[in-house]
C-alpha positions, 0 to 999 in steps of 0.5 A: 526231423530228429526222433529226440526233437519230435518227441516232445511234441504230440499230433493234434487235429485240425479239420477243415470243412468247405461248404458251398456250391459244387463247383465252388468247393471243388475248385477250393480244394483244388486250390488247396492241392496246388498250394501243397497244403492237402491231397485231393484224396484227403477230402470225404466225399461231397455231401448234399446239405440241407441247403439246395445246390450246398455241398460240403466235404471235411478234411482233418490235418495233423501238427507235431505241437507241443 
């Protein structure tokens, strides 16, 4: 993209959160990686929630928007 095109755009964050059983969250991370949407290293470490057996992770994606 040329500098002239992107200078009128600002980086806007969008935060994604995955919550659920550990296996489902890991599978979702790998699926988003295989689709080319997010690198595995972009996700925070899995952390337990208040619900037994549930974990969560977050990732922030930045978009160039006017």
